[in-house]
N, CA and C atoms of all chains as a GROMACS GRO file, in nm:
protein
  648
    1MET      N    1   8.844  15.216  11.643
    1MET     CA    2   8.848  15.356  11.700
    1MET      C    3   8.713  15.431  11.676
    2LEU      N    4   8.682  15.470  11.793
    2LEU     CA    5   8.547  15.555  11.777
    2LEU      C    6   8.585  15.692  11.762
    3VAL      N    7   8.520  15.726  11.619
    3VAL     CA    8   8.536  15.887  11.603
    3VAL      C    9   8.387  15.961  11.608
    4LEU      N   10   8.392  16.040  11.698
    4LEU     CA   11   8.270  16.138  11.714
    4LEU      C   12   8.298  16.272  11.680
    5ALA      N   13   8.193  16.344  11.645
    5ALA     CA   14   8.207  16.464  11.596
    5ALA      C   15   8.263  16.567  11.723
    6PRO      N   16   8.354  16.658  11.683
    6PRO     CA   17   8.411  16.728  11.776
    6PRO      C   18   8.317  16.817  11.868
    7GLY      N   19   8.332  16.818  11.989
    7GLY     CA   20   8.239  16.875  12.075
    7GLY      C   21   8.124  16.791  12.152
    8VAL      N   22   8.148  16.670  12.120
    8VAL     CA   23   8.065  16.569  12.187
    8VAL      C   24   8.112  16.554  12.311
    9PRO      N   25   8.021  16.583  12.436
    9PRO     CA   26   8.109  16.583  12.554
    9PRO      C   27   8.137  16.432  12.593
   10ASP      N   28   8.234  16.435  12.713
   10ASP     CA   29   8.284  16.306  12.769
   10ASP      C   30   8.172  16.230  12.793
   11SER      N   31   8.091  16.272  12.870
   11SER     CA   32   7.983  16.218  12.938
   11SER      C   33   7.901  16.092  12.835
   12ILE      N   34   7.907  16.141  12.701
   12ILE     CA   35   7.866  16.053  12.606
   12ILE      C   36   7.966  15.975  12.540
   13VAL      N   37   8.070  16.030  12.503
   13VAL     CA   38   8.189  15.950  12.434
   13VAL      C   39   8.237  15.818  12.528
   14LYS      N   40   8.254  15.840  12.650
   14LYS     CA   41   8.299  15.746  12.742
   14LYS      C   42   8.203  15.624  12.752
   15PRO      N   43   8.089  15.659  12.784
   15PRO     CA   44   7.999  15.535  12.784
   15PRO      C   45   7.990  15.454  12.651
   16VAL      N   46   7.979  15.551  12.543
   16VAL     CA   47   7.988  15.459  12.414
   16VAL      C   48   8.095  15.390  12.371
   17ARG      N   49   8.203  15.441  12.422
   17ARG     CA   50   8.339  15.367  12.381
   17ARG      C   51   8.345  15.230  12.498
   18LEU      N   52   8.286  15.240  12.624
   18LEU     CA   53   8.278  15.145  12.692
   18LEU      C   54   8.179  15.010  12.642
   19GLY      N   55   8.070  15.088  12.592
   19GLY     CA   56   7.965  14.967  12.533
   19GLY      C   57   8.042  14.920  12.407
   20LEU      N   58   8.110  14.979  12.325
   20LEU     CA   59   8.188  14.920  12.209
   20LEU      C   60   8.266  14.818  12.262
   21ALA      N   61   8.356  14.860  12.365
   21ALA     CA   62   8.455  14.765  12.410
   21ALA      C   63   8.394  14.638  12.470
   22LEU      N   64   8.273  14.647  12.537
   22LEU     CA   65   8.218  14.522  12.573
   22LEU      C   66   8.166  14.440  12.484
   23ILE      N   67   8.105  14.506  12.364
   23ILE     CA   68   8.055  14.415  12.244
   23ILE      C   69   8.179  14.343  12.199
   24HIS      N   70   8.306  14.409  12.168
   24HIS     CA   71   8.412  14.343  12.123
   24HIS      C   72   8.469  14.245  12.212
   25ALA      N   73   8.438  14.258  12.352
   25ALA     CA   74   8.495  14.153  12.440
   25ALA      C   75   8.425  14.048  12.420
   26ILE      N   76   8.290  14.056  12.411
   26ILE     CA   77   8.186  13.941  12.396
   26ILE      C   78   8.216  13.868  12.266
   27ARG      N   79   8.243  13.929  12.144
   27ARG     CA   80   8.274  13.868  12.045
   27ARG      C   81   8.397  13.781  12.031
   28ASP      N   82   8.496  13.863  12.088
   28ASP     CA   83   8.624  13.798  12.094
   28ASP      C   84   8.640  13.667  12.173
   29SER      N   85   8.546  13.668  12.301
   29SER     CA   86   8.551  13.572  12.388
   29SER      C   87   8.482  13.461  12.337
   30GLU      N   88   8.399  13.459  12.239
   30GLU     CA   89   8.322  13.346  12.159
   30GLU      C   90   8.320  13.364  12.011
   31PRO      N   91   8.454  13.346  11.964
   31PRO     CA   92   8.475  13.365  11.817
   31PRO      C   93   8.359  13.278  11.741
   32ASP      N   94   8.303  13.339  11.648
   32ASP     CA   95   8.208  13.278  11.544
   32ASP      C   96   8.300  13.199  11.435
   33LYS      N   97   8.343  13.092  11.478
   33LYS     CA   98   8.445  13.042  11.395
   33LYS      C   99   8.364  12.903  11.335
   34ASP      N  100   8.372  12.869  11.208
   34ASP     CA  101   8.311  12.769  11.158
   34ASP      C  102   8.390  12.633  11.177
   35VAL      N  103   8.323  12.529  11.217
   35VAL     CA  104   8.396  12.425  11.253
   35VAL      C  105   8.391  12.321  11.137
   36ASP      N  106   8.504  12.248  11.126
   36ASP     CA  107   8.512  12.188  11.007
   36ASP      C  108   8.446  12.046  11.055
   37LEU      N  109   8.320  12.031  10.994
   37LEU     CA  110   8.220  11.920  11.035
   37LEU      C  111   8.284  11.787  10.968
   38LYS      N  112   8.374  11.801  10.892
   38LYS     CA  113   8.424  11.688  10.810
   38LYS      C  114   8.501  11.588  10.909
   39LYS      N  115   8.562  11.634  11.019
   39LYS     CA  116   8.621  11.566  11.116
   39LYS      C  117   8.535  11.466  11.188
   40PHE      N  118   8.378  11.514  11.204
   40PHE     CA  119   8.300  11.421  11.268
   40PHE      C  120   8.217  11.331  11.166
   41GLU      N  121   8.277  11.310  11.039
   41GLU     CA  122   8.208  11.230  10.968
   41GLU      C  123   8.238  11.080  10.970
   42ILE      N  124   8.147  10.995  10.992
   42ILE     CA  125   8.182  10.855  11.017
   42ILE      C  126   8.205  10.782  10.907
   43THR      N  127   8.315  10.745  10.898
   43THR     CA  128   8.369  10.680  10.764
   43THR      C  129   8.364  10.520  10.791
   44GLN      N  130   8.387  10.465  10.887
   44GLN     CA  131   8.410  10.328  10.905
   44GLN      C  132   8.269  10.258  10.937
   45GLU      N  133   8.261  10.158  10.862
   45GLU     CA  134   8.132  10.071  10.876
   45GLU      C  135   8.183   9.968  10.999
   46PHE      N  136   8.066   9.894  11.064
   46PHE     CA  137   8.059   9.818  11.144
   46PHE      C  138   8.157   9.701  11.112
   47GLU      N  139   8.157   9.654  11.005
   47GLU     CA  140   8.245   9.576  10.925
   47GLU      C  141   8.389   9.589  10.938
   48ASP      N  142   8.406   9.716  10.890
   48ASP     CA  143   8.550   9.768  10.908
   48ASP      C  144   8.610   9.731  11.043
   49LYS      N  145   8.528   9.783  11.153
   49LYS     CA  146   8.577   9.759  11.287
   49LYS      C  147   8.583   9.616  11.325
   50LEU      N  148   8.498   9.514  11.284
   50LEU     CA  149   8.518   9.365  11.306
   50LEU      C  150   8.650   9.348  11.250
   51ARG      N  151   8.695   9.379  11.131
   51ARG     CA  152   8.802   9.341  11.040
   51ARG      C  153   8.919   9.382  11.131
   52GLN      N  154   8.908   9.500  11.184
   52GLN     CA  155   9.019   9.553  11.285
   52GLN      C  156   9.050   9.475  11.404
   53HIS      N  157   8.939   9.410  11.453
   53HIS     CA  158   8.978   9.329  11.553
   53HIS      C  159   8.975   9.159  11.507
   54GLY      N  160   9.008   9.146  11.370
   54GLY     CA  161   9.045   9.009  11.344
   54GLY      C  162   8.948   8.920  11.288
   55VAL      N  163   8.838   8.968  11.279
   55VAL     CA  164   8.701   8.867  11.233
   55VAL      C  165   8.626   8.955  11.131
   56THR      N  166   8.513   8.854  11.081
   56THR     CA  167   8.424   8.920  10.972
   56THR      C  168   8.297   8.880  11.024
   57SER      N  169   8.197   8.943  10.938
   57SER     CA  170   8.052   8.906  11.001
   57SER      C  171   8.016   8.752  10.962
   58GLU      N  172   8.070   8.705  10.860
   58GLU     CA  173   8.057   8.559  10.837
   58GLU      C  174   8.096   8.484  10.941
   59GLU      N  175   8.224   8.516  11.006
   59GLU     CA  176   8.234   8.429  11.094
   59GLU      C  177   8.150   8.445  11.233
   60ILE      N  178   8.089   8.558  11.244
   60ILE     CA  179   7.990   8.565  11.340
   60ILE      C  180   7.871   8.447  11.292
   61GLU      N  181   7.838   8.480  11.200
   61GLU     CA  182   7.712   8.369  11.142
   61GLU      C  183   7.773   8.212  11.157
   62GLU      N  184   7.895   8.198  11.135
   62GLU     CA  185   7.932   8.061  11.165
   62GLU      C  186   7.929   8.020  11.307
   63ALA      N  187   7.986   8.112  11.399
   63ALA     CA  188   7.982   8.098  11.524
   63ALA      C  189   7.833   8.070  11.580
   64LEU      N  190   7.750   8.126  11.522
   64LEU     CA  191   7.614   8.127  11.561
   64LEU      C  192   7.550   7.979  11.517
   65ARG      N  193   7.596   7.944  11.405
   65ARG     CA  194   7.552   7.809  11.341
   65ARG      C  195   7.597   7.691  11.447
   66ASN      N  196   7.729   7.694  11.485
   66ASN     CA  197   7.797   7.591  11.542
   66ASN      C  198   7.737   7.561  11.685
   67MET      N  199   6.861  16.591  12.792
   67MET     CA  200   6.789  16.506  12.689
   67MET      C  201   6.877  16.422  12.615
   68LEU      N  202   6.974  16.488  12.543
   68LEU     CA  203   7.066  16.413  12.453
   68LEU      C  204   7.147  16.304  12.542
   69ARG      N  205   7.181  16.339  12.663
   69ARG     CA  206   7.253  16.246  12.747
   69ARG      C  207   7.139  16.115  12.771
   70LYS      N  208   7.020  16.140  12.790
   70LYS     CA  209   6.943  16.016  12.824
   70LYS      C  210   6.924  15.942  12.718
   71THR      N  211   6.901  16.017  12.580
   71THR     CA  212   6.876  15.941  12.477
   71THR      C  213   6.994  15.856  12.445
   72SER      N  214   7.114  15.930  12.439
   72SER     CA  215   7.248  15.845  12.416
   72SER      C  216   7.251  15.732  12.503
   73PHE      N  217   7.206  15.747  12.632
   73PHE     CA  218   7.221  15.631  12.721
   73PHE      C  219   7.133  15.518  12.694
   74VAL      N  220   7.016  15.540  12.642
   74VAL     CA  221   6.919  15.449  12.612
   74VAL      C  222   6.978  15.384  12.484
   75ILE      N  223   7.022  15.447  12.399
   75ILE     CA  224   7.069  15.392  12.271
   75ILE      C  225   7.186  15.291  12.297
   76LEU      N  226   7.265  15.355  12.394
   76LEU     CA  227   7.386  15.247  12.422
   76LEU      C  228   7.339  15.128  12.511
   77ILE      N  229   7.245  15.144  12.579
   77ILE     CA  230   7.184  15.032  12.645
   77ILE      C  231   7.164  14.910  12.555
   78LEU      N  232   7.072  14.974  12.445
   78LEU     CA  233   7.028  14.892  12.357
   78LEU      C  234   7.117  14.827  12.259
   79VAL      N  235   7.220  14.881  12.234
   79VAL     CA  236   7.332  14.836  12.155
   79VAL      C  237   7.411  14.751  12.233
   80VAL      N  238   7.445  14.765  12.358
   80VAL     CA  239   7.511  14.659  12.442
   80VAL      C  240   7.450  14.545  12.464
   81PHE      N  241   7.312  14.561  12.501
   81PHE     CA  242   7.248  14.433  12.537
   81PHE      C  243   7.173  14.378  12.408
   82THR      N  244   7.125  14.418  12.322
   82THR     CA  245   7.046  14.356  12.214
   82THR      C  246   7.147  14.298  12.116
   83LEU      N  247   7.258  14.371  12.056
   83LEU     CA  248   7.329  14.301  11.963
   83LEU      C  249   7.394  14.190  11.990
   84PRO      N  250   7.477  14.187  12.112
   84PRO     CA  251   7.538  14.047  12.131
   84PRO      C  252   7.427  13.924  12.191
   85ALA      N  253   7.324  13.978  12.230
   85ALA     CA  254   7.200  13.874  12.254
   85ALA      C  255   7.158  13.804  12.129
   86CYS      N  256   7.111  13.909  12.015
   86CYS     CA  257   7.088  13.843  11.871
   86CYS      C  258   7.217  13.761  11.819
   87ALA      N  259   7.311  13.789  11.845
   87ALA     CA  260   7.433  13.729  11.766
   87ALA      C  261   7.425  13.607  11.848
   88ALA      N  262   7.425  13.583  11.983
   88ALA     CA  263   7.453  13.469  12.040
   88ALA      C  264   7.364  13.361  12.030
   89THR      N  265   7.234  13.393  11.998
   89THR     CA  266   7.113  13.298  11.968
   89THR      C  267   7.159  13.189  11.862
   90ASN      N  268   7.187  13.241  11.738
   90ASN     CA  269   7.240  13.142  11.648
   90ASN      C  270   7.349  13.080  11.670
   91LYS      N  271   7.451  13.159  11.751
   91LYS     CA  272   7.580  13.111  11.749
   91LYS      C  273   7.558  12.983  11.851
   92THR      N  274   7.478  12.999  11.966
   92THR     CA  275   7.464  12.909  12.030
   92THR      C  276   7.391  12.776  11.993
   93MET      N  277   7.291  12.803  11.898
   93MET     CA  278   7.236  12.699  11.835
   93MET      C  279   7.342  12.615  11.749
   94TYR      N  280   7.411  12.684  11.659
   94TYR     CA  281   7.530  12.632  11.605
   94TYR      C  282   7.615  12.534  11.686
   95GLN      N  283   7.664  12.597  11.780
   95GLN     CA  284   7.763  12.530  11.894
   95GLN      C  285   7.687  12.384  11.926
   96GLN      N  286   7.560  12.403  11.953
   96GLN     CA  287   7.496  12.282  12.004
   96GLN      C  288   7.488  12.184  11.882
   97GLN      N  289   7.467  12.229  11.776
   97GLN     CA  290   7.463  12.140  11.681
   97GLN      C  291   7.618  12.077  11.659
   98VAL      N  292   7.701  12.165  11.650
   98VAL     CA  293   7.839  12.093  11.636
   98VAL      C  294   7.858  11.996  11.764
   99ARG      N  295   7.823  12.030  11.874
   99ARG     CA  296   7.836  11.950  12.008
   99ARG      C  297   7.762  11.805  11.976
  100ALA      N  298   7.635  11.815  11.915
  100ALA     CA  299   7.566  11.713  11.903
  100ALA      C  300   7.632  11.615  11.791
  101ALA      N  301   7.690  11.674  11.693
  101ALA     CA  302   7.771  11.611  11.596
  101ALA      C  303   7.917  11.541  11.645
  102GLU      N  304   7.968  11.605  11.737
  102GLU     CA  305   8.071  11.552  11.795
  102GLU      C  306   8.039  11.441  11.890
  103VAL      N  307   7.942  11.461  11.954
  103VAL     CA  308   7.892  11.346  12.068
  103VAL      C  309   7.843  11.227  12.000
  104GLY      N  310   7.783  11.245  11.890
  104GLY     CA  311   7.727  11.128  11.798
  104GLY      C  312   7.859  11.048  11.719
  105PHE      N  313   7.948  11.132  11.672
  105PHE     CA  314   8.070  11.067  11.624
  105PHE      C  315   8.140  10.989  11.731
  106ARG      N  316   8.165  11.040  11.842
  106ARG     CA  317   8.222  10.968  11.949
  106ARG      C  318   8.157  10.827  12.015
  107VAL      N  319   8.030  10.870  12.016
  107VAL     CA  320   7.950  10.740  12.047
  107VAL      C  321   7.958  10.629  11.958
  108TYR      N  322   7.927  10.686  11.834
  108TYR     CA  323   7.946  10.570  11.731
  108TYR      C  324   8.061  10.487  11.724
  109GLU      N  325   8.183  10.591  11.731
  109GLU     CA  326   8.338  10.518  11.722
  109GLU      C  327   8.341  10.418  11.826
  110THR      N  328   8.306  10.472  11.976
  110THR     CA  329   8.331  10.385  12.085
  110THR      C  330   8.232  10.267  12.086
  111VAL      N  331   8.115  10.267  12.057
  111VAL     CA  332   8.023  10.172  12.056
  111VAL      C  333   8.057  10.066  11.945
  112ALA      N  334   8.068  10.112  11.812
  112ALA     CA  335   8.099  10.016  11.700
  112ALA      C  336   8.229   9.960  11.749
  113ASP      N  337   8.336  10.019  11.809
  113ASP     CA  338   8.484   9.942  11.846
  113ASP      C  339   8.450   9.860  11.944
  114GLN      N  340   8.370   9.891  12.059
  114GLN     CA  341   8.373   9.798  12.159
  114GLN      C  342   8.272   9.668  12.109
  115ALA      N  343   8.169   9.699  12.054
  115ALA     CA  344   8.070   9.578  12.009
  115ALA      C  345   8.158   9.483  11.922
  116ALA      N  346   8.239   9.530  11.836
  116ALA     CA  347   8.321   9.475  11.746
  116ALA      C  348   8.450   9.367  11.832
  117ALA      N  349   8.482   9.445  11.932
  117ALA     CA  350   8.600   9.362  12.006
  117ALA      C  351   8.533   9.248  12.079
  118LYS      N  352   8.368   9.297  12.129
  118LYS     CA  353   8.298   9.181  12.205
  118LYS      C  354   8.278   9.070  12.120
  119ALA      N  355   8.217   9.102  12.003
  119ALA     CA  356   8.201   8.987  11.896
  119ALA      C  357   8.319   8.905  11.846
  120ALA      N  358   8.449   8.972  11.825
  120ALA     CA  359   8.543   8.920  11.784
  120ALA      C  360   8.618   8.818  11.901
  121GLY      N  361   8.596   8.879  12.034
  121GLY     CA  362   8.626   8.781  12.152
  121GLY      C  363   8.564   8.652  12.156
  122LEU      N  364   8.412   8.656  12.114
  122LEU     CA  365   8.312   8.566  12.128
  122LEU      C  366   8.339   8.466  12.013
  123VAL      N  367   8.370   8.507  11.880
  123VAL     CA  368   8.418   8.418  11.756
  123VAL      C  369   8.534   8.373  11.788
  124LYS      N  370   8.632   8.419  11.844
  124LYS     CA  371   8.751   8.345  11.891
  124LYS      C  372   8.729   8.232  11.994
  125GLN      N  373   8.649   8.259  12.060
  125GLN     CA  374   8.613   8.139  12.162
  125GLN      C  375   8.549   8.035  12.094
  126SER      N  376   8.459   8.062  11.982
  126SER     CA  377   8.357   7.955  11.916
  126SER      C  378   8.506   7.874  11.827
  127ARG      N  379   8.594   7.916  11.811
  127ARG     CA  380   8.699   7.844  11.733
  127ARG      C  381   8.744   7.727  11.824
  128THR      N  382   8.753   7.746  11.969
  128THR     CA  383   8.808   7.644  12.059
  128THR      C  384   8.676   7.551  12.112
  129ARG      N  385   8.587   7.607  12.123
  129ARG     CA  386   8.458   7.532  12.212
  129ARG      C  387   8.327   7.620  12.150
  130ARG      N  388   8.218   7.506  12.181
  130ARG     CA  389   8.072   7.558  12.134
  130ARG      C  390   8.037   7.694  12.220
  131LEU      N  391   7.989   7.781  12.171
  131LEU     CA  392   7.942   7.901  12.253
  131LEU      C  393   7.818   7.873  12.333
  132VAL      N  394   7.796   7.909  12.466
  132VAL     CA  395   7.664   7.864  12.527
  132VAL      C  396   7.566   7.964  12.466
  133ASP      N  397   7.424   7.921  12.518
  133ASP     CA  398   7.335   7.994  12.461
  133ASP      C  399   7.328   8.169  12.489
  134THR      N  400   7.394   8.202  12.599
  134THR     CA  401   7.385   8.360  12.626
  134THR      C  402   7.506   8.411  12.558
  135GLU      N  403   7.592   8.340  12.527
  135GLU     CA  404   7.688   8.407  12.448
  135GLU      C  405   7.652   8.409  12.293
  136LYS      N  406   7.578   8.321  12.245
  136LYS     CA  407   7.500   8.330  12.107
  136LYS      C  408   7.391   8.434  12.113
  137ASP      N  409   7.326   8.457  12.219
  137ASP     CA  410   7.233   8.567  12.252
  137ASP      C  411   7.300   8.691  12.228
  138THR      N  412   7.425   8.698  12.281
  138THR     CA  413   7.496   8.834  12.300
  138THR      C  414   7.544   8.854  12.128
  139LEU      N  415   7.590   8.752  12.071
  139LEU     CA  416   7.648   8.781  11.936
  139LEU      C  417   7.507   8.812  11.856
  140ARG      N  418   7.392   8.769  11.848
  140ARG     CA  419   7.279   8.816  11.791
  140ARG      C  420   7.241   8.933  11.827
  141LYS      N  421   7.246   9.006  11.936
  141LYS     CA  422   7.232   9.121  11.988
  141LYS      C  423   7.334   9.210  11.903
  142ILE      N  424   7.458   9.171  11.905
  142ILE     CA  425   7.562   9.274  11.840
  142ILE      C  426   7.519   9.274  11.676
  143GLN      N  427   7.475   9.179  11.643
  143GLN     CA  428   7.444   9.171  11.489
  143GLN      C  429   7.341   9.264  11.487
  144GLY      N  430   7.213   9.268  11.556
  144GLY     CA  431   7.115   9.372  11.564
  144GLY      C  432   7.172   9.511  11.588
  145LEU      N  433   7.274   9.538  11.661
  145LEU     CA  434   7.324   9.671  11.683
  145LEU      C  435   7.409   9.701  11.571
  146ALA      N  436   7.480   9.625  11.501
  146ALA     CA  437   7.543   9.629  11.385
  146ALA      C  438   7.448   9.712  11.260
  147LYS      N  439   7.340   9.640  11.275
  147LYS     CA  440   7.238   9.731  11.149
  147LYS      C  441   7.202   9.864  11.200
  148ALA      N  442   7.172   9.894  11.314
  148ALA     CA  443   7.139  10.017  11.391
  148ALA      C  444   7.253  10.100  11.369
  149LEU      N  445   7.375  10.070  11.367
  149LEU     CA  446   7.491  10.147  11.372
  149LEU      C  447   7.512  10.191  11.227
  150GLY      N  448   7.463  10.097  11.131
  150GLY     CA  449   7.472  10.132  10.975
  150GLY      C  450   7.379  10.223  10.946
  151SER      N  451   7.255  10.230  11.006
  151SER     CA  452   7.136  10.350  10.991
  151SER      C  453   7.191  10.472  11.061
  152TYR      N  454   7.259  10.438  11.174
  152TYR     CA  455   7.294  10.573  11.249
  152TYR      C  456   7.399  10.651  11.187
  153LYS      N  457   7.503  10.581  11.114
  153LYS     CA  458   7.588  10.617  11.041
  153LYS      C  459   7.541  10.698  10.939
  154ASP      N  460   7.458  10.654  10.864
  154ASP     CA  461   7.401  10.734  10.742
  154ASP      C  462   7.320  10.868  10.764
  155LEU      N  463   7.243  10.833  10.884
  155LEU     CA  464   7.175  10.997  10.933
  155LEU      C  465   7.253  11.077  11.012
  156HIS      N  466   7.373  11.036  11.060
  156HIS     CA  467   7.477  11.126  11.127
  156HIS      C  468   7.538  11.204  11.022
  157ASN      N  469   7.568  11.150  10.907
  157ASN     CA  470   7.644  11.208  10.810
  157ASN      C  471   7.562  11.312  10.739
  158ALA      N  472   7.434  11.266  10.715
  158ALA     CA  473   7.324  11.336  10.643
  158ALA      C  474   7.310  11.472  10.746
  159TYR      N  475   7.294  11.453  10.891
  159TYR     CA  476   7.291  11.558  10.982
  159TYR      C  477   7.419  11.647  10.955
  160LEU      N  478   7.513  11.605  10.939
  160LEU     CA  479   7.619  11.714  10.916
  160LEU      C  480   7.601  11.792  10.822
  161GLY      N  481   7.582  11.732  10.690
  161GLY     CA  482   7.533  11.806  10.564
  161GLY      C  483   7.409  11.896  10.594
  162ILE      N  484   7.325  11.882  10.689
  162ILE     CA  485   7.231  11.984  10.709
  162ILE      C  486   7.275  12.082  10.805
  163VAL      N  487   7.350  12.069  10.883
  163VAL     CA  488   7.417  12.168  10.961
  163VAL      C  489   7.501  12.258  10.891
  164GLU      N  490   7.572  12.189  10.788
  164GLU     CA  491   7.672  12.280  10.711
  164GLU      C  492   7.555  12.364  10.624
  165PHE      N  493   7.476  12.312  10.568
  165PHE     CA  494   7.361  12.384  10.476
  165PHE      C  495   7.328  12.500  10.545
  166ALA      N  496   7.282  12.487  10.688
  166ALA     CA  497   7.202  12.579  10.768
  166ALA      C  498   7.309  12.698  10.800
  167ARG      N  499   7.431  12.660  10.822
  167ARG     CA  500   7.539  12.767  10.846
  167ARG      C  501   7.580  12.838  10.730
  168LYS      N  502   7.572  12.775  10.586
  168LYS     CA  503   7.594  12.863  10.463
  168LYS      C  504   7.483  12.942  10.456
  169ALA      N  505   7.362  12.896  10.493
  169ALA     CA  506   7.216  12.982  10.460
  169ALA      C  507   7.253  13.128  10.537
  170GLN      N  508   7.288  13.106  10.671
  170GLN     CA  509   7.295  13.230  10.722
  170GLN      C  510   7.385  13.342  10.680
  171LYS      N  511   7.482  13.284  10.608
  171LYS     CA  512   7.595  13.366  10.537
  171LYS      C  513   7.564  13.428  10.406
  172ASN      N  514   7.446  13.341  10.346
  172ASN     CA  515   7.430  13.370  10.209
  172ASN      C  516   7.353  13.516  10.190
  173SER      N  517   7.410  13.613  10.132
  173SER     CA  518   7.349  13.731  10.114
  173SER      C  519   7.200  13.700  10.027
  174VAL      N  520   7.207  13.629   9.957
  174VAL     CA  521   7.078  13.625   9.842
  174VAL      C  522   6.988  13.558   9.946
  175ALA      N  523   7.010  13.470  10.034
  175ALA     CA  524   6.895  13.395  10.111
  175ALA      C  525   6.776  13.508  10.171
  176THR      N  526   6.687  13.489  10.175
  176THR     CA  527   6.578  13.570  10.264
  176THR      C  528   6.595  13.553  10.399
  177ASP      N  529   6.525  13.628  10.478
  177ASP     CA  530   6.530  13.603  10.615
  177ASP      C  531   6.441  13.486  10.656
  178GLN      N  532   6.337  13.438  10.580
  178GLN     CA  533   6.253  13.333  10.585
  178GLN      C  534   6.336  13.185  10.573
  179GLU      N  535   6.410  13.204  10.456
  179GLU     CA  536   6.498  13.091  10.426
  179GLU      C  537   6.596  13.068  10.512
  180LYS      N  538   6.642  13.177  10.581
  180LYS     CA  539   6.761  13.170  10.686
  180LYS      C  540   6.695  13.106  10.814
  181LYS      N  541   6.573  13.149  10.856
  181LYS     CA  542   6.491  13.073  10.962
  181LYS      C  543   6.452  12.935  10.936
  182ASP      N  544   6.412  12.903  10.820
  182ASP     CA  545   6.378  12.756  10.782
  182ASP      C  546   6.498  12.694  10.802
  183ALA      N  547   6.620  12.720  10.774
  183ALA     CA  548   6.748  12.645  10.763
  183ALA      C  549   6.786  12.613  10.902
  184ILE      N  550   6.776  12.714  10.988
  184ILE     CA  551   6.794  12.699  11.125
  184ILE      C  552   6.689  12.604  11.197
  185VAL      N  553   6.555  12.615  11.157
  185VAL     CA  554   6.455  12.527  11.217
  185VAL      C  555   6.506  12.386  11.184
  186MET      N  556   6.530  12.380  11.047
  186MET     CA  557   6.557  12.213  10.991
  186MET      C  558   6.687  12.157  11.058
  187ALA      N  559   6.786  12.250  11.076
  187ALA     CA  560   6.890  12.189  11.162
  187ALA      C  561   6.873  12.152  11.311
  188GLU      N  562   6.806  12.222  11.378
  188GLU     CA  563   6.748  12.216  11.507
  188GLU      C  564   6.667  12.094  11.508
  189VAL      N  565   6.563  12.077  11.432
  189VAL     CA  566   6.503  11.943  11.436
  189VAL      C  567   6.571  11.833  11.424
  190ASN      N  568   6.658  11.812  11.334
  190ASN     CA  569   6.765  11.720  11.319
  190ASN      C  570   6.862  11.700  11.428
  191ARG      N  571   6.884  11.817  11.504
  191ARG     CA  572   6.985  11.778  11.608
  191ARG      C  573   6.898  11.688  11.704
  192LEU      N  574   6.775  11.732  11.752
  192LEU     CA  575   6.704  11.672  11.838
  192LEU      C  576   6.674  11.529  11.807
  193LYS      N  577   6.666  11.495  11.673
  193LYS     CA  578   6.649  11.351  11.634
  193LYS      C  579   6.788  11.280  11.660
  194ILE      N  580   6.885  11.349  11.622
  194ILE     CA  581   7.019  11.273  11.625
  194ILE      C  582   7.062  11.246  11.756
  195GLU      N  583   7.019  11.364  11.848
  195GLU     CA  584   7.032  11.332  12.002
  195GLU      C  585   6.972  11.223  12.062
  196ALA      N  586   6.839  11.206  12.028
  196ALA     CA  587   6.766  11.108  12.063
  196ALA      C  588   6.826  10.971  12.010
  197MET      N  589   6.860  10.966  11.886
  197MET     CA  590   6.939  10.834  11.815
  197MET      C  591   7.044  10.800  11.926
  198THR      N  592   7.136  10.903  11.941
  198THR     CA  593   7.251  10.894  12.031
  198THR      C  594   7.230  10.833  12.144
  199GLN      N  595   7.108  10.877  12.211
  199GLN     CA  596   7.076  10.817  12.353
  199GLN      C  597   7.035  10.667  12.338
  200ASN      N  598   6.957  10.627  12.229
  200ASN     CA  599   6.929  10.480  12.204
  200ASN      C  600   7.037  10.416  12.195
  201LEU      N  601   7.138  10.476  12.106
  201LEU     CA  602   7.244  10.373  12.079
  201LEU      C  603   7.318  10.348  12.228
  202LEU      N  604   7.333  10.440  12.297
  202LEU     CA  605   7.377  10.448  12.443
  202LEU      C  606   7.317  10.329  12.505
  203LYS      N  607   7.185  10.325  12.509
  203LYS     CA  608   7.098  10.224  12.593
  203LYS      C  609   7.111  10.080  12.522
  204VAL      N  610   7.129  10.069  12.414
  204VAL     CA  611   7.152   9.943  12.345
  204VAL      C  612   7.290   9.900  12.392
  205ALA      N  613   7.379   9.988  12.404
  205ALA     CA  614   7.502   9.948  12.415
  205ALA      C  615   7.536   9.918  12.575
  206SER      N  616   7.460   9.988  12.669
  206SER     CA  617   7.460   9.965  12.795
  206SER      C  618   7.374   9.817  12.824
  207ILE      N  619   7.304   9.780  12.745
  207ILE     CA  620   7.233   9.650  12.758
  207ILE      C  621   7.350   9.545  12.731
  208LEU      N  622   7.416   9.560  12.643
  208LEU     CA  623   7.533   9.456  12.588
  208LEU      C  624   7.653   9.495  12.671
  209GLY      N  625   7.647   9.566  12.794
  209GLY     CA  626   7.761   9.577  12.892
  209GLY      C  627   7.864   9.639  12.809
  210ILE      N  628   7.841   9.745  12.710
  210ILE     CA  629   7.939   9.820  12.639
  210ILE      C  630   7.964   9.931  12.710
  211GLU      N  631   8.086   9.980  12.762
  211GLU     CA  632   8.110  10.094  12.832
  211GLU      C  633   8.125  10.202  12.760
  212THR      N  634   8.086  10.331  12.763
  212THR     CA  635   8.114  10.452  12.690
  212THR      C  636   8.163  10.559  12.786
  213MET      N  637   8.250  10.625  12.714
  213MET     CA  638   8.294  10.751  12.788
  213MET      C  639   8.192  10.841  12.838
  214PRO      N  640   8.234  10.925  12.966
  214PRO     CA  641   8.131  11.031  12.986
  214PRO      C  642   8.128  11.130  12.879
  215LEU      N  643   8.002  11.152  12.853
  215LEU     CA  644   7.994  11.260  12.724
  215LEU      C  645   7.988  11.422  12.786
  216ARG      N  646   7.910  11.419  12.896
  216ARG     CA  647   7.880  11.573  12.925
  216ARG      C  648   7.958  11.615  13.047
   0.00000   0.00000   0.00000
């Protein structure tokens, strides 16, 4: 809430209030929140992905030898 | 006179404060976006490359692979090494972004230290974005489809 000294004319108070409201609106529309970057951490190796598909890197080597 | 001065101050407050705040905010958002894109690209490329390799390995159990199939498997082996390096650099990048973020909030840090932290995060963002593009190029050579990212 904007508190100005008594006697300050409306012609100043109104635009200042409007300005502050604008600043708050801009800040609220784009909150400065920290994103939890942990959720973007890569934890799985390629080998893990291979295992999920039922093979290993040794089997790739073997397939290449045959 | 008073009215004119107040108006000038108001204009300055309205336009400069949000602008200053938006610069660092936008950079941070871009850095987070790069982290998200990198993560999704890795997950998709690694998963599809592994699926392709698994398919060929399973074929090799019933018949001999032809040369083009072996060539694809070798390329996937190369891609696997690149993915390993990418994973390490991506995770290090997350640490740098986090560090830069904390530096901005650190009341003890000097303005120069805060600027340096932002520059470091930005330089690494550009690096990680270039690496992500390279990963996508290699993936497309192997016929690996990735989802639209932007």
